[in-house]
Structures are given as C-alpha cells and as structure tokens.
C-alpha positions in Angstrom: 124.8 114.3 131.6 123.9 114.2 127.7 123.2 110.8 126.4 126.1 110.2 123.5 124.7 108.4 120.6 126.6 106.5 118.1 127.3 108.0 114.6 124.8 107.8 111.9 124.3 104.7 109.9 124.9 102.4 112.8 121.6 100.6 112.1 120.6 98.2 114.6 122.6 100.0 117.2 119.9 101.3 119.6 121.3 101.1 122.9 122.2 104.3 124.6 125.6 105.3 126.0 124.3 104.6 129.5 124.2 100.8 128.7 127.8 100.7 128.0 131.1 101.2 130.4 134.8 101.3 130.0 137.7 99.7 131.9 140.8 101.8 131.8 143.8 99.4 132.8 146.0 101.4 134.8 148.1 99.1 137.2 151.3 99.2 135.3 154.3 100.1 137.1 155.9 101.8 134.0 159.4 100.5 134.9 160.9 101.1 131.4 160.2 104.9 131.9 162.5 105.1 134.9 164.2 107.4 136.4 161.1 109.5 135.3 158.5 107.0 136.6 158.6 105.9 140.0 156.5 103.7 142.1 154.2 106.3 143.5 154.2 107.8 139.8 154.2 105.5 137.1 153.9 106.2 133.4 150.2 106.4 133.2 150.6 109.5 135.5 153.2 111.3 133.6 152.9 114.2 131.4 154.4 113.7 128.2 156.2 116.6 126.1 153.5 118.6 124.5 150.6 117.4 126.3 148.6 119.4 128.7 147.5 116.1 130.6 148.7 113.0 132.3 148.6 109.9 130.0 145.6 108.6 132.1 144.0 112.0 131.6 144.1 111.8 128.0 142.8 108.3 128.1 139.7 109.4 129.9 139.3 112.4 127.8 139.1 109.9 124.9 136.3 107.9 126.3 134.1 110.8 127.5 132.3 111.1 123.9 131.4 107.5 124.2 130.6 106.6 127.7 129.1 108.6 130.7 131.7 109.7 133.1 130.0 107.3 136.1 130.4 104.5 133.7 134.3 104.8 133.5 136.1 102.3 135.8 140.0 102.6 136.5 141.7 99.2 137.8 145.0 99.8 139.5 147.1 99.0 142.6 146.0 100.0 146.0 149.0 102.6 146.6 147.9 104.3 143.3 144.3 105.2 144.1 144.9 108.6 145.7 147.3 109.6 143.0 145.0 108.6 140.3 142.1 110.3 142.0 144.2 113.5 142.3 145.0 113.3 138.5 141.6 112.5 137.2 139.3 114.0 140.1 136.4 114.0 137.4 136.4 110.0 138.1 134.3 109.3 141.1 136.5 107.7 143.7 134.3 104.8 144.1 135.0 103.7 140.3 138.9 103.6 141.0 139.0 100.1 141.9 142.1 98.5 143.8 143.0 95.2 142.7 143.7 92.5 145.5 147.1 91.6 144.1 148.9 91.9 140.8 147.7 89.3 138.3 148.4 90.8 134.9 145.7 91.9 132.4 143.5 88.8 132.6 143.2 89.4 136.7 142.5 93.1 135.9 139.6 92.3 133.9 138.0 89.6 136.0 138.4 91.5 138.9 136.5 94.4 137.1 133.6 92.0 135.8 133.3 90.8 139.3 133.1 94.4 140.6 130.4 95.3 138.1 128.3 92.0 139.1 128.6 93.0 142.7 128.2 96.7 142.8 126.6 97.6 139.2 124.6 94.9 138.1 122.7 97.3 136.0 125.7 97.1 133.5 125.6 93.4 133.3 123.7 93.5 130.1 126.3 96.2 128.8 129.1 96.4 126.2 132.4 96.9 127.7 135.4 98.9 126.4 138.8 98.1 127.4 141.8 100.4 127.2 145.2 100.8 128.7 146.1 104.2 130.6 149.2 104.9 129.0 148.8 104.9 125.0 149.4 107.7 122.9 146.4 108.0 120.4 145.4 110.7 117.8 143.2 112.2 116.3 140.4 111.7 119.1 137.7 111.4 116.2 139.5 108.5 114.8 139.3 106.8 118.1 135.9 107.6 118.8 134.8 106.1 115.2 136.8 103.1 115.7 135.2 102.4 119.0 132.1 102.8 117.6 132.7 100.3 114.9 134.1 97.7 117.3 130.9 98.5 119.6 128.5 97.6 116.3 130.7 94.4 115.8 130.3 93.3 119.6 126.5 94.2 119.8 125.4 92.8 116.5 127.7 90.0 116.1 128.8 88.8 119.4 132.4 87.6 120.1 135.3 89.4 121.2 136.7 92.5 119.2 140.2 93.6 119.4 141.7 96.6 117.8 144.3 96.2 115.4 146.8 98.8 114.3 148.1 98.7 110.6 151.9 98.8 110.9 154.2 101.2 109.5 157.4 99.4 110.3 158.8 95.8 111.2 158.3 96.4 114.8 159.8 93.4 117.0 158.4 94.9 120.2 154.6 94.3 119.5 152.4 91.2 119.0 150.5 90.7 115.7 147.3 89.8 114.8 146.6 88.0 111.5 143.4 89.0 109.9 141.1 87.0 107.3 141.0 90.1 104.9 139.1 88.3 102.4 135.9 88.4 104.8 135.5 92.0 105.5 132.6 92.8 107.8 130.4 95.4 106.1 128.1 98.1 107.5 130.6 99.8 109.4 131.2 103.0 107.2 134.7 103.7 106.5 135.6 101.3 109.3 137.4 98.1 108.5 136.7 95.0 110.4 138.1 91.3 109.7 137.8 87.8 111.6 141.0 87.0 113.3 143.0 84.1 111.8 145.8 83.9 114.5 147.5 85.9 117.0 151.4 85.8 116.9 154.1 86.7 119.5 156.6 89.4 119.1 158.7 88.4 116.0 162.0 88.7 115.0 163.2 91.3 112.5 163.0 89.1 109.6 159.7 87.8 110.4 158.4 91.4 111.2 159.5 92.6 107.8 157.6 89.6 106.0 154.4 90.4 108.0 154.6 93.9 106.5 155.4 93.0 102.9 152.6 90.1 103.1 149.8 92.5 104.6 147.0 91.5 106.3 148.7 91.8 109.9 148.2 94.2 112.5 149.8 95.4 115.7 147.8 94.2 118.7 147.0 97.5 120.5 145.6 95.9 123.9 142.4 97.6 123.5 139.4 95.5 123.1 135.5 95.7 123.1 132.9 93.0 124.0 129.4 92.6 125.9 129.8 91.2 129.4 128.0 88.2 128.2 130.3 87.3 125.5 133.7 87.9 127.8 132.1 85.4 130.5 130.8 82.8 127.9 134.3 82.7 126.1 136.1 82.7 129.4 134.0 79.8 130.7 134.6 77.8 127.6 138.6 78.2 127.9 139.3 79.0 131.6 136.2 78.0 133.7 138.3 78.3 136.9 138.5 82.1 136.0 134.7 82.3 135.8 134.4 80.5 139.0 136.9 82.6 141.1 135.1 85.6 139.5 131.6 84.5 141.0 133.4 83.7 144.4 134.9 87.4 144.3 131.5 89.2 144.2 130.3 88.4 147.9 133.7 89.7 149.0 133.4 92.8 147.2 129.8 93.3 148.4 130.9 93.0 152.1 134.3 94.6 151.7 135.8 91.6 153.0 139.7 92.1 152.2 140.9 89.1 153.7 138.3 86.9 151.4 139.2 89.2 148.7 142.9 88.8 148.7 142.9 84.9 149.4 140.7 84.3 146.5 141.7 86.6 144.1 145.3 85.3 144.5 144.2 82.0 143.2 144.4 83.4 139.7 147.6 82.8 137.5 149.5 85.8 136.3 148.7 85.7 132.8 147.8 88.3 129.9 144.2 88.3 128.8 145.7 87.8 125.3 147.4 84.6 126.3 144.5 83.4 128.5 141.5 84.3 126.2 141.9 86.1 123.0 144.3 83.5 121.5 141.9 80.7 122.4 138.4 82.0 121.9 136.2 81.0 119.3 135.1 84.0 117.6 137.5 87.0 117.6 137.3 90.1 115.0 139.7 92.7 114.6 138.8 96.4 113.9 141.4 98.4 112.2 142.4 101.4 114.1 141.5 104.6 112.5 144.0 106.7 114.4 147.8 106.8 114.9 149.0 104.8 117.8 151.9 104.2 120.1 152.2 102.4 123.2 155.1 104.6 124.3 156.7 101.5 126.0 160.1 102.7 126.5 162.5 105.7 126.2 163.1 105.2 122.7 159.7 105.6 121.5 160.2 109.4 122.1 162.1 109.4 119.0 158.9 108.6 117.2 156.8 111.5 119.3 158.8 114.4 119.1 160.4 116.4 116.5 164.1 115.7 115.4 167.0 117.9 114.4 168.6 117.5 111.2 171.0 114.7 112.6 168.1 112.8 114.1 168.2 113.7 117.6 165.5 114.4 120.1 165.9 116.5 123.2 163.8 117.8 125.7 164.8 119.9 128.6 168.1 121.9 129.1 170.6 120.0 126.8 173.6 120.7 124.1 174.5 118.0 121.7 177.6 118.3 119.7 178.5 116.0 116.8 175.9 113.5 118.2 173.3 111.7 116.0 170.3 109.7 116.4 170.1 110.4 120.3 167.3 111.0 122.6 168.0 113.1 125.6 165.4 113.9 128.1 166.1 116.2 131.0 163.5 116.5 133.4 165.8 118.7 135.8 165.9 122.3 136.2 169.1 122.2 138.3 171.3 120.1 135.7 172.4 120.9 132.3 173.1 117.9 129.9 175.8 117.8 127.3 176.6 115.1 125.2 179.4 115.0 122.4 180.8 112.5 119.6 178.1 110.0 120.3 175.6 108.0 118.0 172.3 106.2 118.9 172.4 107.0 122.8 169.8 107.5 125.1 170.1 110.0 128.2 167.4 110.4 130.8 168.1 113.0 133.9 166.0 113.8 136.9 167.2 115.7 139.9 168.2 112.3 141.8 169.0 109.5 138.9 170.6 109.6 135.6 170.1 106.8 133.0 172.5 106.3 130.0 172.1 103.3 127.4 172.2 102.7 123.6 168.6 103.5 122.3 168.4 99.7 121.0 168.7 98.8 124.6 166.1 100.8 126.0 164.1 97.9 127.0 166.8 96.9 129.3 166.0 99.7 131.8 163.7 97.0 133.3 166.7 95.3 134.5 168.3 98.6 136.0 165.1 98.9 138.1 165.1 95.3 139.2 169.0 95.6 140.5 168.1 99.0 142.1 165.2 97.1 144.0 167.6 94.5 145.2 169.9 97.2 146.3 167.1 99.1 148.2 167.6 102.1 146.4 165.7 105.4 147.1 165.5 106.3 143.6 162.3 104.3 142.8 
C-alpha cells in the first residue's frame, strides 16, 4: 500500500502513515434513530438518504488517505462484529474489536489501547486518531487537512488534541469547548488551533446563545488525536486505576482469556472519555474543524441534511403532506404510503413493522420509547 504523507509545510512531521493508527468507535446502539435503527443494525450501519455507503463506511473512507487500512481498528459490541465486517469487508476482521462489556467511550479507548499493547506493540510509539462511526462530515479534504493539523500538534507539542466545530446556531444538544483564542498555534497552514480553557456541558438555550455571541466557543465533536504516550501519561495522572486495568487486560487479550477479560474490564466505571480525561487533562488543544459536521444524533437532524420544501418540510420515501409545515417524514417502507395534513413541527418515521410519531422538538425522547419497548419485550427492536 502506498505511504500517505502529510501535506507540504508540516515541517517537523517526519513520521510516515504506518506510524499512526485510527480507532473508530462503533459501539453505539443508535436508539434515537429507532425504528430504523435496531439492535443488530444500529445507526452506524444505516445508509442515510443521499449516501451510497453506511455511516461507518463513510468514516472508514475518510481515514484511508491518512492511515493504512491495516492500522484502522473498529471497537464495537460483540454481536456487531459480523454485521460490521459485512458492511466494511476491507477492514480485516481481526481489527474489529469486541468490547468485553459496555463502559462508554473511556472503556472503548482503554480497551483499544490495551489491545494495541497486546497485539500491535509496533504501534506503541504511534499517534492515534479517534473518531465516532456515525457522524456526517464533508468535504473529505477539509477533514483530512484538519486531522493532519491535529497530528502536527500531537506529535510536535504533545498533550491531547480535540477537534472543535465552530457553531452556527445556539445548539443545546452538544457540549462546548472554550478556547484561548489569543494564543493561536502557528505553523498549521490555514488550520487554526488554540489551547483549551474549559469544557462546558450542554447549555441552556440562553447560554448557548451567549456562547455564539461571545465567540471562542466550539462544539465538542468527540474526535481526538494524541500519541499513545500522551494518552497513557495523562490518564495515569487523572485516573491511574484505568491505566492499571489497561495493563492487566494485556495478558488476557494475548491468551484470549474471555473470562479474565470480562471480569477485569467490568471493573471500569461507565464514564465518557470527556468527563474522565479531557476535562481534567493538563494540556489540551482544540483544532478548529475545516469541514461541515453533524452528529446526526436524532431524527430531527435530517432537517439539516435533506432539502426542504417551501413550507420547511423534509420528506423521504412515499408520502403526501397537505397543509403541513416544518415536518420531517421518513418512510422506509415500500408497502406503506404516509399522509399527514394540518400539522406543524411533527416527526413521522415509518418502517414495515413500526411507526414513530412525535413533535420534532421531542425527538430526543425516542430513547424513552425504546426503553419502554424493551420492558415490554417488543420484537421491533
């Protein structure tokens, strides 16, 4: 495979792409995209309207210009290993890692680091690119240039690098990163990077509006770059028990001891990497994303992705909308026609065996619907 080198002007960057690897976090259940997403087909395995690939396939495609295919690792749940391999057969099945248990993004990244130490020690000096499997990103060049800038910061300066998206609306569904914009990192070409002042939780509408007006705030995209060394050093400082468990996992991975692996991994708390590490690390840099981004976190986000009619409606599949406005209709069935009339701000999703109807501003409540369906033992999951 041809070696992918960084763009010109990267100066001190002399490592080749073989000295880097990527972790694709693909363990999410995608409950907020029910009824289209299911236990065996979560959001990352869905093909969004207008795309020829699954969301996971698109994530892999974005990484290939930066990282050799053999250095791309996918971390997921055990029951998804085969469906994921079917969706992205170009990834060696040995690179699709089944987490012993669900322990949020911190567990995912600790497990991946342990696996690298056990099975790919040649990558222990490598830089690591961490991306979710289910985000909408374009254009490709903007993503590649942004990641190269983050790699530059990670390899030349150390610390942890997060990718921040410049907000274009007062979004309350994302966490925010506050940057020290007076201290811009130079030498990145057109890319911009700043030391992180503080991470902020999902804000109220008024607070989100103030962030937008003040400037210097970015959406926390959940994409990171760091060296293996920086990750373990920062983790040792703020959560030493995680590094101790990471080290204990290595022999179990090498010997394929499932019982030891599950028992040890289950000692980890269920906590995101943001809360555990990023918000407490001593050196964090935010690189501004040079691309358009959406995490497509819920059905109402399709209103930002698909074209709308003169009344602000977005529709996909066989449907008729009469005197309706600001609605989202997604009909995945070839057997059912959807008709809505005289409604405003409504979300309708139809499959052959399930229907979802809710107000657009309540799209996040789909998780509660899924929870109650589980309690009832529904087959539509």
